[in-house]
Backbone as a printed PyTorch tensor [residue, N CA C, xyz], in Angstrom:
tensor([[[137.7950,  54.2520,  27.9330],
         [138.8330,  55.2630,  28.0870],
         [139.6490,  54.9390,  29.3450]],

        [[140.9260,  55.0620,  29.2060],
         [141.8560,  54.7870,  30.2990],
         [141.7380,  55.8620,  31.3800]],

        [[141.7950,  55.4470,  32.6480],
         [141.7410,  56.3800,  33.7730],
         [142.9630,  57.2870,  33.7530]],

        [[142.7470,  58.5520,  34.0930],
         [143.8330,  59.5190,  34.1790],
         [143.6740,  60.3200,  35.4670]],

        [[144.6830,  60.2470,  36.3140],
         [144.6520,  60.9990,  37.5740],
         [144.5800,  62.5010,  37.3000]],

        [[145.2680,  62.9490,  36.2650],
         [145.2550,  64.3740,  35.9310],
         [143.8770,  64.8120,  35.4560]],

        [[143.2370,  63.9970,  34.6080],
         [141.8960,  64.3230,  34.1250],
         [140.9090,  64.3550,  35.2920]],

        [[141.0560,  63.4110,  36.2020],
         [140.1810,  63.3620,  37.3770],
         [140.3810,  64.6000,  38.2550]],

        [[141.6280,  65.0440,  38.4040],
         [141.9130,  66.2470,  39.1940],
         [141.2880,  67.4840,  38.5550]],

        [[141.3270,  67.5590,  37.2400],
         [140.7210,  68.6930,  36.5160],
         [139.2110,  68.6940,  36.7220]],

        [[138.5960,  67.5450,  36.5470],
         [137.1400,  67.4480,  36.7120],
         [136.7380,  67.7350,  38.1580]],

        [[137.4840,  67.1790,  39.1180],
         [137.1820,  67.4330,  40.5320],
         [137.2820,  68.9180,  40.8540]],

        [[138.3080,  69.5710,  40.3210],
         [138.4550,  71.0150,  40.5530],
         [137.2520,  71.7750,  39.9960]],

        [[136.8530,  71.4480,  38.7700],
         [135.7220,  72.1540,  38.1570],
         [134.4230,  71.9250,  38.9250]],

        [[134.2690,  70.7600,  39.5190],
         [133.0440,  70.4640,  40.2510],
         [132.9110,  71.2920,  41.5300]],

        [[134.0210,  71.8610,  41.9880],
         [133.9710,  72.6900,  43.1990],
         [133.7650,  74.1690,  42.8680]],

        [[133.7030,  74.5090,  41.5920],
         [133.6670,  75.9150,  41.1770],
         [132.3330,  76.3070,  40.5710]],

        [[131.9540,  77.5350,  40.8170],
         [130.7640,  78.0930,  40.1690],
         [131.1150,  79.3420,  39.3690]],

        [[132.4110,  79.6850,  39.3100],
         [132.8280,  80.9100,  38.6350],
         [133.2810,  80.6840,  37.1950]],

        [[133.1700,  79.4560,  36.6880],
         [133.4620,  79.1540,  35.2900],
         [134.8830,  79.5730,  34.9010]],

        [[135.8850,  78.8910,  35.4590],
         [137.2800,  79.2840,  35.2360],
         [137.7570,  79.0300,  33.8080]],

        [[138.7890,  79.7610,  33.4390],
         [139.4660,  79.5690,  32.1570],
         [140.4050,  78.3720,  32.2760]],

        [[140.9290,  77.9120,  31.1500],
         [141.8890,  76.8130,  31.1560],
         [143.1310,  77.1930,  31.9660]],

        [[143.5640,  78.4280,  31.8510],
         [144.7430,  78.8770,  32.5910],
         [144.4900,  78.8370,  34.0970]],

        [[143.2850,  79.2340,  34.5290],
         [142.9380,  79.1900,  35.9530],
         [142.8710,  77.7450,  36.4450]],

        [[142.3380,  76.8650,  35.6100],
         [142.3000,  75.4390,  35.9620],
         [143.7290,  74.9320,  36.1240]],

        [[144.5720,  75.2620,  35.1690],
         [145.9730,  74.8330,  35.2010],
         [146.6660,  75.2990,  36.4730]],

        [[146.5460,  76.5740,  36.8050],
         [147.2310,  77.1110,  37.9840],
         [146.7490,  76.4480,  39.2630]],

        [[145.4730,  76.1430,  39.3450],
         [144.9310,  75.5060,  40.5450],
         [145.3180,  74.0420,  40.6380]],

        [[145.1500,  73.3130,  39.5450],
         [145.4410,  71.8790,  39.5530],
         [146.9380,  71.6430,  39.7290]],

        [[147.7450,  72.5550,  39.2400],
         [149.2020,  72.4270,  39.3540],
         [149.6740,  72.4500,  40.8090]],

        [[148.8810,  73.0700,  41.6990],
         [149.2560,  73.1080,  43.1120],
         [149.3370,  71.6980,  43.7090]],

        [[148.4240,  70.8180,  43.2970],
         [148.4360,  69.4480,  43.8160],
         [149.1000,  68.4650,  42.8420]],

        [[149.2610,  68.8670,  41.5860],
         [149.9090,  68.0470,  40.5510],
         [150.9660,  68.8920,  39.8520]],

        [[152.1230,  69.1240,  40.4910],
         [153.1060,  70.0630,  39.9460],
         [153.6630,  69.6960,  38.5750]],

        [[153.5640,  68.4330,  38.1650],
         [154.1220,  68.0270,  36.8740],
         [153.1380,  68.1890,  35.7200]],

        [[151.9130,  68.6020,  35.9970],
         [150.9260,  68.7460,  34.9300],
         [151.3010,  69.9350,  34.0420]],

        [[151.0790,  69.7950,  32.7480],
         [151.3980,  70.8840,  31.8230],
         [150.1160,  71.5710,  31.3720]],

        [[150.2690,  72.7810,  30.8620],
         [149.1230,  73.5200,  30.3410],
         [148.5040,  72.7690,  29.1660]],

        [[149.3380,  72.1580,  28.3340],
         [148.8400,  71.3700,  27.2070],
         [147.9800,  70.2070,  27.6610]],

        [[148.3870,  69.5440,  28.7400],
         [147.6040,  68.4330,  29.2900],
         [146.2520,  68.9350,  29.7740]],

        [[146.2360,  70.0940,  30.4010],
         [144.9740,  70.6730,  30.8630],
         [144.0680,  70.9580,  29.6680]],

        [[144.5940,  71.5880,  28.6290],
         [143.7940,  71.8820,  27.4360],
         [143.2650,  70.6010,  26.7880]],

        [[144.1120,  69.5870,  26.6490],
         [143.6720,  68.3180,  26.0370],
         [142.5620,  67.6650,  26.8560]],

        [[142.7100,  67.6690,  28.1650],
         [141.7090,  67.0350,  29.0160],
         [140.4180,  67.8390,  29.0850]],

        [[140.5060,  69.1470,  29.0560],
         [139.2930,  69.9620,  29.0040],
         [138.5380,  69.6850,  27.7050]],

        [[139.2680,  69.5680,  26.6210],
         [138.6480,  69.2590,  25.3300],
         [137.9890,  67.8800,  25.3570]],

        [[138.6710,  66.9070,  25.9090],
         [138.1340,  65.5520,  25.9950],
         [136.8960,  65.5100,  26.8860]],

        [[136.9670,  66.1310,  28.0570],
         [135.8260,  66.1470,  28.9660],
         [134.6230,  66.8480,  28.3400]],

        [[134.8920,  67.8940,  27.5640],
         [133.8140,  68.5850,  26.8560],
         [133.1950,  67.6750,  25.8140]],

        [[134.0150,  67.0040,  25.0250],
         [133.4890,  66.1310,  23.9710],
         [132.7350,  64.9340,  24.5430]],

        [[133.0870,  64.5080,  25.7440],
         [132.3820,  63.4120,  26.4020],
         [131.0880,  63.8760,  27.0870]],

        [[130.8930,  65.1920,  27.1530],
         [129.6980,  65.7330,  27.7980],
         [129.7840,  65.7710,  29.3130]],

        [[130.9980,  65.6340,  29.8580],
         [131.1700,  65.6490,  31.3080],
         [131.3240,  67.0520,  31.8620]],

        [[131.7210,  67.9860,  31.0170],
         [131.7730,  69.4090,  31.3540],
         [131.2830,  70.1620,  30.1250]],

        [[131.0540,  71.4590,  30.2880],
         [130.7110,  72.2570,  29.1110],
         [131.6440,  73.4480,  28.9790]],

        [[131.8820,  73.8160,  27.7270],
         [132.7150,  74.9680,  27.4070],
         [131.7810,  76.1320,  27.1330]],

        [[132.1060,  77.2890,  27.7010],
         [131.3010,  78.4930,  27.5140],
         [132.1370,  79.5080,  26.7510]],

        [[131.6440,  79.9140,  25.5930],
         [132.3060,  80.9220,  24.7660],
         [131.4520,  82.1800,  24.8030]],

        [[132.0260,  83.2560,  25.3000],
         [131.2740,  84.4970,  25.4900],
         [131.4480,  85.4970,  24.3550]],

        [[132.2360,  85.1460,  23.3670],
         [132.4630,  86.0730,  22.2690],
         [133.6160,  87.0180,  22.5090]],

        [[134.3010,  86.8610,  23.6400],
         [135.4350,  87.7360,  23.9480],
         [136.7720,  87.0330,  23.7460]],

        [[136.7390,  85.8290,  23.1620],
         [137.9530,  85.0770,  22.9070],
         [138.4360,  84.2450,  24.0780]],

        [[137.7460,  84.3060,  25.2020],
         [138.1320,  83.5470,  26.3910],
         [137.1400,  82.4130,  26.5880]],

        [[137.6520,  81.1950,  26.6230],
         [136.7880,  80.0420,  26.8640],
         [136.8010,  79.7180,  28.3450]],

        [[135.6220,  79.4400,  28.8630],
         [135.4750,  79.0940,  30.2780],
         [134.8280,  77.7330,  30.3680]],

        [[134.9480,  77.1000,  31.5390],
         [134.4840,  75.7300,  31.6880],
         [133.5640,  75.6000,  32.8970]],

        [[132.5890,  74.7080,  32.7590],
         [131.5560,  74.5170,  33.7670],
         [131.3030,  73.0190,  33.9270]],

        [[131.3590,  72.5200,  35.1630],
         [131.0850,  71.1050,  35.4100],
         [129.5970,  70.8210,  35.4920]],

        [[128.7900,  71.8590,  35.5820],
         [127.3440,  71.6750,  35.6370],
         [126.8240,  71.5230,  34.2030]],

        [[126.4880,  70.3040,  33.8290],
         [126.0160,  70.0550,  32.4650],
         [124.4900,  70.0010,  32.3780]],

        [[123.8180,  70.2240,  33.4960],
         [122.3520,  70.2960,  33.4700],
         [121.9510,  71.5670,  32.7110]],

        [[120.8000,  71.5580,  32.0540],
         [120.3820,  72.7600,  31.3120],
         [120.2820,  73.9820,  32.2260]],

        [[121.0150,  75.0070,  31.8730],
         [120.9400,  76.2810,  32.5890],
         [121.5510,  77.3720,  31.7150]],

        [[121.2880,  78.6210,  32.0820],
         [121.7540,  79.7660,  31.3140],
         [122.9250,  80.4350,  32.0250]],

        [[123.6630,  81.2610,  31.2660],
         [124.7960,  81.9970,  31.8100],
         [124.6660,  83.4870,  31.5450]],

        [[125.3130,  84.2700,  32.3970],
         [125.3810,  85.7210,  32.2800],
         [126.8610,  86.0970,  32.2040]],

        [[127.2100,  86.9460,  31.2480],
         [128.5910,  87.3880,  31.0460],
         [128.6600,  88.8880,  31.2420]],

        [[129.5000,  89.3280,  32.1820],
         [129.7020,  90.7610,  32.3900],
         [130.7120,  91.2430,  31.3550]],

        [[130.3010,  92.1750,  30.5400],
         [131.1750,  92.6840,  29.4900],
         [132.2330,  93.6470,  30.0310]],

        [[132.0940,  94.0590,  31.3000],
         [133.0860,  94.9530,  31.8950],
         [134.2440,  94.1740,  32.5140]],

        [[133.9410,  93.2040,  33.3780],
         [135.0170,  92.4770,  34.0740],
         [135.2480,  91.0710,  33.5180]],

        [[134.3320,  90.5790,  32.6980],
         [134.4920,  89.2690,  32.0850],
         [133.9830,  88.0970,  32.8920]],

        [[133.4340,  88.3470,  34.0830],
         [132.9580,  87.2210,  34.8900],
         [131.7830,  86.5300,  34.1930]],

        [[131.6330,  85.2510,  34.4850],
         [130.5260,  84.4610,  33.9610],
         [129.8530,  83.8030,  35.1510]],

        [[128.5350,  83.9040,  35.2140],
         [127.7990,  83.3050,  36.3230],
         [126.5480,  82.6080,  35.8170]],

        [[126.0800,  81.6550,  36.6080],
         [124.8350,  80.9720,  36.2810],
         [123.6680,  81.9120,  36.5110]],

        [[122.6520,  81.7970,  35.6710],
         [121.4150,  82.5570,  35.8380],
         [120.4310,  81.6360,  36.5490]],

        [[120.0020,  82.0210,  37.7530],
         [119.0590,  81.1610,  38.4700],
         [117.6790,  81.1990,  37.8130]],

        [[117.2290,  80.0490,  37.3780],
         [115.8980,  79.9300,  36.7750],
         [115.2840,  78.6390,  37.2870]],

        [[114.0040,  78.6970,  37.6300],
         [113.3210,  77.5080,  38.1180],
         [113.1670,  76.4660,  37.0250]],

        [[112.9130,  76.9260,  35.8140],
         [112.6760,  75.9820,  34.7290],
         [113.2950,  76.5210,  33.4400]],

        [[114.0470,  75.6800,  32.7770],
         [114.6490,  76.0410,  31.4960],
         [113.7470,  75.4740,  30.4100]],

        [[113.2160,  76.3260,  29.5260],
         [112.3070,  75.8310,  28.4870],
         [112.9890,  74.8700,  27.5230]],

        [[112.2230,  73.9340,  27.0000],
         [112.7560,  73.0260,  25.9840],
         [112.9470,  73.7990,  24.6870]],

        [[113.7450,  73.2550,  23.8010],
         [113.9830,  73.9220,  22.5240],
         [112.6960,  74.0540,  21.7270]],

        [[111.8080,  73.0780,  21.8150],
         [110.5360,  73.1420,  21.0680],
         [109.6550,  74.2820,  21.5600]],

        [[109.7230,  74.5930,  22.8460],
         [108.9660,  75.7340,  23.3770],
         [109.5400,  77.0290,  22.8160]],

        [[110.8610,  77.1170,  22.7480],
         [111.5050,  78.3390,  22.2740],
         [111.3350,  78.5790,  20.7830]],

        [[111.4890,  77.5420,  19.9690],
         [111.4570,  77.7480,  18.5220],
         [110.1190,  77.3740,  17.8960]],

        [[109.2550,  76.7770,  18.6860],
         [107.9250,  76.4400,  18.1760],
         [107.8420,  75.0040,  17.7000]],

        [[106.7100,  74.4150,  17.9090],
         [106.4920,  73.0080,  17.5560],
         [106.4900,  72.7770,  16.0480]],

        [[106.2910,  73.8330,  15.2470],
         [106.2190,  73.6810,  13.7970],
         [107.5930,  73.5950,  13.1310]],

        [[108.6670,  73.8480,  13.8710],
         [110.0110,  73.7700,  13.3040],
         [110.3260,  72.2980,  13.0360]],

        [[110.5920,  71.9280,  11.7790],
         [110.6900,  70.5090,  11.4380],
         [112.0260,  69.8360,  11.7740]],

        [[113.0190,  70.6080,  12.1670],
         [114.3510,  70.0430,  12.3830],
         [114.4890,  69.5130,  13.8080]],

        [[115.3990,  68.5590,  13.9800],
         [115.6780,  68.0160,  15.3080],
         [116.7180,  68.8830,  15.9940]],

        [[116.4460,  69.2660,  17.2230],
         [117.3650,  70.0830,  18.0060],
         [117.8920,  69.2280,  19.1480]],

        [[119.2140,  69.0940,  19.2320],
         [119.8280,  68.2840,  20.2790],
         [120.1390,  69.0840,  21.5370]],

        [[120.1970,  70.3810,  21.4160],
         [120.4890,  71.2250,  22.5700],
         [120.6090,  72.6730,  22.1300]],

        [[120.7380,  73.5490,  23.0950],
         [120.9100,  74.9720,  22.7950],
         [121.5750,  75.6490,  23.9810]],

        [[122.1070,  76.8460,  23.7410],
         [122.7070,  77.6340,  24.8020],
         [122.1180,  79.0340,  24.7720]],

        [[122.0320,  79.6310,  25.9340],
         [121.6020,  81.0200,  26.0570],
         [122.6500,  81.7170,  26.9150]],

        [[123.1370,  82.8400,  26.4300],
         [124.1340,  83.6150,  27.1530],
         [123.6770,  85.0640,  27.1840]],

        [[123.4270,  85.5640,  28.3800],
         [123.0500,  86.9620,  28.5610],
         [124.3140,  87.7830,  28.7480]],

        [[124.3300,  89.0000,  28.2070],
         [125.4700,  89.9100,  28.3480],
         [125.0000,  91.1760,  29.0400]],

        [[125.8590,  91.7730,  29.8340],
         [125.5340,  93.0300,  30.4980],
         [126.6600,  93.4390,  31.4150]],

        [[126.3470,  94.3150,  32.3670],
         [127.3140,  94.7790,  33.3500],
         [126.8520,  94.3090,  34.7230]],

        [[127.7000,  93.5590,  35.3990],
         [127.3290,  92.9810,  36.6940],
         [127.1920,  94.0650,  37.7670]],

        [[126.5850,  93.6750,  38.8610],
         [126.3270,  94.5870,  39.9790],
         [127.6110,  95.2170,  40.5120]],

        [[128.6690,  94.4030,  40.6730],
         [129.9310,  94.9300,  41.1970],
         [130.5380,  95.9830,  40.2660]],

        [[130.5020,  95.7370,  38.9830],
         [131.0460,  96.7050,  38.0200],
         [130.1970,  97.9710,  37.9940]],

        [[128.8940,  97.8290,  38.1070],
         [128.0190,  99.0150,  38.1480],
         [128.3240,  99.8610,  39.3800]],

        [[128.5690,  99.2220,  40.5290],
         [128.9180,  99.9510,  41.7450],
         [130.2230, 100.7220,  41.5520]],

        [[131.2260, 100.0570,  40.9470],
         [132.5110, 100.7180,  40.6970],
         [132.3450, 101.9120,  39.7730]],

        [[131.4990, 101.7500,  38.7510],
         [131.2600, 102.8440,  37.7970],
         [130.5660, 104.0210,  38.4820]],

        [[129.6420, 103.7260,  39.3760],
         [128.9310, 104.7930,  40.1000],
         [129.8720, 105.5570,  41.0140]],

        [[130.7960, 104.8530,  41.6880],
         [131.7590, 105.4860,  42.5880],
         [132.7370, 106.3760,  41.8310]],

        [[133.0990, 105.9710,  40.6160],
         [134.0630, 106.7460,  39.8530],
         [133.4390, 107.9250,  39.1240]],

        [[132.1120, 107.9980,  39.1130],
         [131.4300, 109.1130,  38.4130],
         [131.3400, 110.3450,  39.2590]]])
């Protein structure tokens, strides 16, 4: 694959983030240092980086796709009130065979776990408004 300064800027930006930004957030940030980059270029490169396994796409079921440069096995938490996505700190992520059982005859290449709820900040806001 041919080197792309824009693709490298997108990946570098994602590697500095833990808040799992949307494509639009990536675009707005990367555009500060690369003013000629287009939103379409950002979407194409996010798709390519995802397909290459260099980043992962997180779909929370709310129609908003977010991106994560951490491709090591880990879980995510999605706040259904504000939409934030965060990593779930876990010492050990179980293998798929542990989760589904050794008797399952199919090959599993990977899996995702996404927890949903209301984050601490949103709960505080709700308590103050009550």
